[in-house]
C-alpha positions as CSV (number, residue, x, y, z in Angstrom):
1,M,-22.9,18.3,-16.0
2,F,-23.1,15.2,-14.2
3,K,-26.1,14.2,-12.2
4,T,-25.2,12.7,-8.7
5,N,-28.2,10.4,-8.9
6,N,-25.9,8.7,-11.6
7,R,-24.4,5.9,-9.8
8,R,-22.6,3.5,-11.7
9,L,-18.6,3.2,-11.0
10,L,-16.3,1.5,-12.5
11,Y,-13.3,0.4,-10.3
12,L,-10.5,-0.1,-12.8
13,A,-6.7,-1.5,-11.7
14,P,-5.6,-2.7,-15.0
15,S,-2.1,-3.8,-13.2
16,L,-1.4,-8.0,-13.5
17,G,-0.2,-7.3,-10.3
18,L,-3.0,-6.4,-8.3
19,T,-5.7,-8.9,-6.9
20,L,-8.5,-7.3,-4.5
21,D,-7.8,-9.9,-1.8
22,Q,-4.2,-9.1,-1.6
23,S,-2.2,-8.3,1.9
24,G,-0.9,-5.2,2.2
25,G,-1.7,-1.3,1.4
26,A,-2.7,-1.9,-2.2
27,G,-5.2,-4.8,-1.2
28,T,-7.0,-2.6,1.8
29,H,-6.5,1.0,-0.6
30,M,-8.6,-0.7,-3.4
31,R,-11.2,-2.4,-1.0
32,G,-11.4,0.8,0.9
33,T,-11.8,2.8,-1.8
34,I,-14.4,0.9,-2.9
35,L,-16.2,0.4,0.1
36,G,-16.7,4.1,0.6
37,F,-18.4,4.3,-2.8
38,Q,-20.8,1.7,-1.8
39,E,-21.5,3.2,1.3
40,N,-22.8,6.5,-0.2
41,G,-24.8,4.5,-2.6
42,F,-22.5,3.7,-5.6
43,D,-23.2,0.5,-7.4
44,V,-19.8,-0.6,-8.3
45,L,-18.1,-2.9,-10.6
46,P,-14.8,-3.7,-10.2
47,I,-12.4,-4.6,-12.7
48,I,-9.0,-5.9,-11.1
49,G,-6.1,-7.1,-13.7
50,G,-4.6,-9.6,-11.3
51,D,-8.4,-11.3,-11.1
52,V,-9.3,-11.0,-14.1
53,I,-6.2,-13.0,-15.4
54,K,-6.4,-15.5,-12.5
55,N,-10.1,-16.7,-13.4
56,T,-9.3,-16.8,-16.8
57,R,-6.0,-19.2,-16.3
58,T,-8.7,-21.3,-13.8
59,L,-11.1,-21.9,-16.7
60,N,-8.1,-22.5,-19.2
61,I,-5.4,-23.7,-18.1
62,T,-5.2,-27.8,-17.6
63,P,-3.4,-28.5,-14.4
64,T,0.3,-29.3,-14.6
65,S,2.4,-31.3,-12.0
66,N,4.8,-29.7,-9.4
67,S,7.5,-31.1,-10.7
68,K,7.4,-30.2,-13.9
69,T,6.3,-26.8,-13.1
70,S,9.9,-26.6,-10.8
71,K,11.5,-27.5,-14.2
72,Q,9.7,-24.9,-16.4
73,N,10.7,-22.3,-13.9
74,V,14.3,-23.6,-13.8
75,L,14.5,-23.5,-17.4
76,R,13.3,-20.1,-17.6
77,E,15.3,-18.7,-15.2
78,R,18.3,-20.3,-16.7
79,I,17.3,-19.1,-20.4
80,K,16.8,-15.3,-18.2
81,S,20.6,-15.3,-17.3
82,F,21.9,-15.0,-20.9
83,I,20.0,-12.3,-21.5
84,P,21.1,-8.8,-20.7
85,R,19.3,-7.0,-18.3
86,R,18.7,-3.9,-20.1
87,L,17.1,-6.6,-22.9
88,R,15.2,-8.5,-20.0
89,L,13.7,-4.9,-19.0
90,F,13.0,-3.9,-22.3
91,L,11.0,-7.2,-23.0
92,R,9.1,-7.2,-19.8
93,D,7.7,-3.7,-20.2
94,L,6.7,-4.7,-23.6
95,R,5.1,-7.8,-22.0
96,T,3.2,-5.2,-19.1
97,I,1.5,-3.2,-22.5
98,W,0.6,-6.4,-24.2
99,Q,-0.9,-8.0,-21.3
100,E,-2.8,-4.6,-20.8
101,R,-4.4,-5.2,-24.3
102,K,-5.3,-8.7,-23.3
103,L,-7.0,-7.6,-20.1
104,Q,-9.1,-5.3,-22.8
105,R,-9.9,-8.1,-24.7
106,L,-11.4,-9.7,-22.0
107,T,-13.5,-7.0,-20.1
108,Y,-14.4,-4.8,-23.3
109,N,-17.9,-6.2,-23.6
110,Q,-18.4,-7.0,-19.7
111,I,-17.7,-3.1,-19.0
112,F,-19.6,-2.0,-22.2
113,D,-22.8,-4.2,-21.1
114,Y,-22.4,-2.3,-17.6
115,K,-22.9,0.8,-18.8
116,P,-20.7,2.7,-16.0
117,D,-21.3,6.9,-15.6
118,F,-17.7,7.3,-14.4
119,I,-14.7,5.6,-14.0
120,Y,-12.3,5.7,-11.1
121,E,-8.8,4.5,-12.1
122,R,-5.9,3.1,-9.9
123,S,-3.0,3.9,-12.1
124,G,-0.9,1.4,-13.4
125,Y,2.6,1.2,-14.9
126,L,2.6,1.6,-18.6
127,L,-0.8,1.6,-18.2
128,S,-3.5,3.6,-20.1
129,Y,-6.9,1.1,-20.4
130,G,-8.5,3.8,-18.3
131,N,-8.3,6.8,-20.8
132,R,-9.5,4.5,-24.0
133,L,-12.8,3.3,-21.8
134,S,-13.3,7.3,-20.9
135,K,-13.1,8.4,-24.7
136,K,-15.2,5.7,-26.3
137,L,-17.8,5.6,-23.6
138,K,-17.8,9.3,-23.0
139,V,-17.7,9.7,-19.5
140,P,-16.0,11.4,-16.4
141,H,-12.5,9.4,-15.9
142,F,-10.6,10.0,-12.1
143,I,-7.4,8.5,-12.2
144,E,-5.4,8.0,-9.2
145,T,-1.9,8.3,-8.3
146,D,1.0,8.5,-6.1
147,G,3.5,10.3,-8.6
148,C,6.2,8.1,-7.7
149,M,5.2,4.9,-9.1
150,V,7.6,4.4,-11.5
151,E,10.4,5.2,-9.3
152,I,9.2,2.7,-6.8
153,I,8.9,0.3,-9.3
154,S,12.4,1.3,-11.0
155,K,13.9,0.9,-7.2
156,D,12.5,-2.6,-6.3
157,Y,12.4,-4.5,-9.9
158,G,14.3,-2.2,-12.2
159,V,12.6,-0.4,-15.5
160,F,13.3,-0.3,-19.0
161,S,13.4,3.8,-18.6
162,E,11.9,6.3,-16.3
163,Y,12.0,8.5,-18.7
164,I,9.3,6.8,-21.1
165,G,7.4,5.5,-17.8
166,N,6.8,8.7,-16.6
167,W,6.3,10.3,-20.0
168,I,3.0,7.8,-20.3
169,E,2.1,8.4,-16.8
170,K,2.0,12.1,-17.6
171,R,0.2,11.7,-21.0
172,K,-2.9,9.7,-19.1
173,L,-2.8,11.9,-16.1
174,K,-3.5,14.9,-19.2
175,N,-6.1,13.1,-20.5
176,A,-8.0,12.1,-17.6
177,D,-10.7,14.7,-16.3
178,F,-9.2,14.7,-12.7
179,V,-6.5,13.4,-11.1
180,V,-6.4,11.8,-7.6
181,T,-3.8,12.3,-4.9
182,M,-3.9,10.7,-1.3
183,S,-2.2,13.9,0.4
184,K,-1.9,17.6,-0.2
185,M,1.6,17.1,-0.4
186,G,1.1,14.6,-3.0
187,A,-0.9,17.0,-5.0
188,S,1.4,20.0,-5.6
189,Q,4.4,17.1,-5.9
190,V,2.1,15.6,-8.6
191,A,1.3,19.1,-10.6
192,R,5.0,19.9,-10.9
193,K,6.3,16.4,-12.0
194,F,3.8,16.3,-14.7
195,S,2.7,19.6,-15.3
196,L,-0.5,19.9,-14.4
197,R,-3.4,22.7,-13.8
198,A,-4.4,22.3,-9.5
199,E,-7.6,22.7,-10.5
200,N,-7.8,19.4,-11.8
201,I,-6.3,17.8,-8.9
202,L,-8.8,16.4,-5.7
203,V,-7.2,15.0,-2.9
204,K,-8.7,11.4,-1.4
205,T,-6.6,10.8,1.6
206,L,-6.1,7.2,2.6
207,G,-8.7,5.7,5.0
208,V,-9.8,2.4,7.1
209,E,-12.8,0.2,8.3
210,F,-13.3,0.0,12.0
211,S,-15.4,-2.7,11.4
212,N,-13.1,-4.8,9.8
213,F,-10.4,-4.8,12.4
214,K,-12.0,-7.1,15.3
215,Y,-9.3,-9.1,16.7
216,D,-9.9,-13.0,18.3
217,E,-9.3,-13.2,22.0
218,A,-8.0,-17.2,21.6
219,S,-6.0,-16.2,18.8
220,F,-4.6,-13.8,20.4
221,A,-3.8,-15.6,23.4
222,Q,-2.2,-18.0,21.3
223,L,0.0,-15.7,19.8
224,L,1.1,-13.9,22.8
225,E,2.1,-17.2,24.3
226,K,3.8,-18.3,21.2
227,Y,6.1,-15.0,20.8
228,S,6.5,-14.8,24.5
229,T,5.7,-10.6,24.3
230,K,3.6,-10.4,27.5
231,N,4.4,-7.4,29.5
232,K,6.9,-6.5,26.5
233,F,7.0,-3.3,24.7
234,V,6.6,-4.1,21.2
235,V,7.3,-2.2,18.5
236,G,5.0,-3.1,15.7
237,F,5.6,-3.1,11.9
238,A,3.1,-4.9,9.5
239,G,2.8,-5.0,5.9
240,A,4.7,-5.8,2.5
241,I,8.2,-5.6,3.2
242,S,9.6,-3.6,0.1
243,T,12.4,-1.7,-0.2
244,Y,10.9,1.7,0.2
245,H,9.5,1.0,3.6
246,G,12.6,0.8,5.0
247,V,12.7,-2.0,7.6
248,K,16.5,-2.3,7.0
249,Y,16.4,0.9,9.4
250,L,13.9,-1.2,12.0
251,I,17.0,-3.7,12.2
252,E,19.1,-1.6,12.5
253,A,17.5,0.0,15.3
254,A,17.1,-3.3,16.9
255,S,21.1,-3.6,16.8
256,F,21.6,0.0,19.0
257,L,18.9,-1.3,21.5
258,H,20.2,-4.5,21.3
259,K,23.9,-3.4,22.8
260,K,21.8,-1.3,25.1
261,N,20.4,-4.6,26.7
262,C,17.2,-3.1,26.5
263,S,15.4,-6.6,26.9
264,E,12.1,-5.5,27.5
265,I,11.8,-3.9,24.2
266,I,10.6,-6.4,21.1
267,L,10.7,-5.2,17.3
268,M,8.0,-7.3,15.5
269,I,7.8,-7.6,11.6
270,V,4.5,-8.5,10.3
271,G,5.0,-10.0,6.6
272,W,7.1,-11.2,4.2
273,S,8.8,-11.2,1.1
274,K,12.4,-11.7,-0.7
275,E,13.3,-8.7,0.9
276,G,12.2,-9.9,4.6
277,E,13.9,-13.1,4.0
278,R,17.3,-10.9,3.2
279,L,16.8,-8.8,6.2
280,K,16.2,-11.7,8.5
281,K,19.4,-13.6,7.3
282,I,21.1,-10.2,8.9
283,V,18.9,-10.8,12.4
284,E,20.4,-14.4,12.4
285,E,24.2,-13.0,11.5
286,K,24.1,-10.6,14.5
287,N,22.2,-12.9,16.7
288,L,19.5,-10.4,17.7
289,D,17.3,-12.0,20.0
290,N,14.6,-8.6,20.1
291,V,13.3,-9.3,16.7
292,I,10.6,-11.6,15.9
293,F,9.8,-12.3,12.1
294,T,6.2,-13.8,11.5
295,G,6.6,-14.1,8.1
296,R,3.6,-14.3,6.0
297,V,0.1,-13.6,8.0
298,N,-3.4,-14.3,6.2
299,K,-4.9,-10.4,6.0
300,K,-7.8,-11.9,8.2
301,D,-5.2,-12.6,11.0
302,I,-3.6,-9.2,11.2
303,P,-5.9,-7.7,14.2
304,N,-4.5,-10.4,16.2
305,Y,-1.1,-9.4,15.7
306,Y,-1.8,-5.6,16.2
307,K,-3.3,-6.1,19.5
308,L,0.2,-7.7,20.4
309,F,1.9,-4.5,19.4
310,T,2.7,-1.5,22.5
311,V,3.4,0.8,19.5
312,G,3.2,0.8,15.7
313,V,6.6,2.4,13.5
314,I,7.0,3.2,10.1
315,P,10.4,2.7,9.4
316,N,10.3,4.8,6.3
317,A,7.8,5.9,3.6
318,E,7.7,8.0,-0.1
319,E,8.3,11.8,1.2
320,N,4.6,12.6,-0.5
321,L,2.5,9.5,0.6
322,Y,2.3,8.2,3.9
323,P,1.1,4.6,4.0
324,I,-2.4,3.3,5.3
325,K,-0.4,1.2,8.1
326,V,-0.3,4.4,10.0
327,L,-4.3,4.9,10.1
328,E,-5.0,1.0,10.9
329,Y,-2.5,1.7,13.7
330,G,-4.9,4.5,15.2
331,V,-7.9,1.9,15.2
332,F,-6.0,-0.3,17.6
333,K,-5.1,3.1,19.9
334,L,-1.0,2.5,18.9
335,C,0.9,5.3,19.0
336,P,2.7,6.3,15.6
337,I,6.4,6.5,15.2
338,V,7.4,7.8,11.6
339,P,9.7,9.6,10.0
340,D,10.1,13.2,9.8
341,Y,8.5,13.9,6.3
342,P,6.3,16.5,6.1
343,V,3.8,14.2,4.4
344,F,3.0,13.0,7.8
345,K,2.5,16.9,9.3
346,D,-0.9,16.8,7.3
347,I,-2.1,14.2,9.9
348,I,-0.2,13.6,13.0
349,V,0.5,16.4,15.5
350,E,4.0,15.7,17.4
351,G,4.0,14.5,21.3
352,E,0.1,14.5,20.3
353,T,-0.9,11.9,18.6
354,G,2.7,10.1,17.6
355,Y,6.2,10.5,17.4
356,Y,8.8,11.7,14.8
357,F,12.3,10.7,14.2
358,Q,14.9,11.9,11.9
359,P,13.9,10.1,8.1
360,Q,16.6,7.0,7.0
361,N,18.2,7.4,10.6
362,S,18.1,4.5,12.6
363,L,20.0,5.6,15.8
364,S,17.3,8.6,16.2
365,L,14.8,5.7,15.6
366,S,15.9,3.8,18.4
367,Q,16.1,6.9,20.3
368,I,12.5,7.7,20.2
369,I,12.0,4.1,21.0
370,L,13.5,4.4,24.0
371,N,11.8,7.7,25.2
372,L,8.8,6.1,24.9
373,F,9.6,2.8,26.7
374,N,10.6,5.0,29.7
375,N,7.8,7.0,29.3
376,Q,4.5,4.7,28.4
377,E,1.7,6.7,30.2
378,G,2.4,9.5,27.5
379,C,2.9,6.5,24.5
380,N,-0.7,5.6,25.8
381,Q,-2.6,8.8,25.6
382,A,-0.7,9.9,22.3
383,G,-2.1,6.6,21.1
384,Q,-5.8,7.0,22.4
385,R,-5.6,10.7,20.8
386,W,-4.6,9.2,17.5
387,H,-7.3,6.7,17.4
388,A,-9.6,9.7,18.0
389,H,-8.1,11.5,15.0
390,V,-8.7,8.4,13.1
391,K,-11.9,7.6,13.9
392,E,-13.0,11.3,13.3
393,Y,-11.5,11.9,9.9
394,F,-10.0,8.9,8.2
395,E,-13.3,6.3,7.5
396,W,-13.6,5.4,3.8
397,K,-17.2,6.5,3.7
398,N,-15.5,10.5,4.3
399,T,-12.5,9.9,2.0
400,V,-14.4,9.8,-0.8
401,R,-16.7,12.9,-0.3
402,P,-14.2,14.8,-2.8
403,I,-15.0,12.7,-5.8
404,I,-18.8,12.6,-5.2
405,D,-18.6,16.8,-4.7
406,A,-16.5,17.0,-7.6
407,L,-19.0,15.2,-9.7
408,S,-21.7,17.2,-8.5
409,K,-20.1,20.5,-10.1
């Protein structure tokens, strides 16, 4: 039996696409989970794939000129254009596996010197470093998964084989001591999909740290003037603009509202990506003057933008996983507008702590926005109740309790 006075935790996120300081839900989730363990008295060694490689490059790479780097990128893209897509995806997946082995070589001694008492891993596509470490160190291994990682990556970037990706995911989940999901619904879906025993699955909800969301009055005032949103009803979205976030439905809803001449309603999208660039072009082509794209925003400035919002919207989500931003909306007493997926039913009561629209239905979304615009007192009350609920149940120090309880049993 693991003794709870053993307090040395290895937090492992082996994906090279992750860094601890990155913006968006992934970065917030990693930092919050680590903070939650620290606030419960654990010493934590974070090993984050992107940070390890970045630090190695800083030490070993001779700086090159911007023009030389640009030429190299052009040449690389030209070569890639001649390679069939299927082969290109296969080579990229092989590189992912090779890069994990490189990560292992760079961190193995540091981890063994640290002598962790257990491992908490954020699952990465095709990566199984945590399994190997747990076996070698003979310590408990917790692995966190959303159950749909392979499908999300396939939709956004493409993968060589979803079957192989899910086979590797199933293998490493079965080899772990405990599998961690972020919702009750996610737990049941992960159990079915990967044929796991229910007693080996823990639910650790997403969380927030209220002290991290302090806005600056002067900066807020500047933004208010910059975007001319004073006395406007601002429907806001903040985060990485990925395909599965469904920001396109927000743009379509803006189009419906524009046709109704609802000039007091503004839709603000905080964040950036290639998908964001594509959507902004659509907004410009349709001359939608009720949509604001802020572009990329430093994570420390996000609270100033939340302060601009009247309500916070989740245009779309994976059906078994609610995004962390819905909790962040609660910090700022913003009424959440969410798609009517069962996973949200665990946390939001219709008309009490938020409002639902029909998933992937921009007309339904626009109607809910209009209803709330016409009932701003009820909207504000729902935001107040949502704030209280998030404060009581979703602070990071409380979300890790199921992991700590499992360690003591």
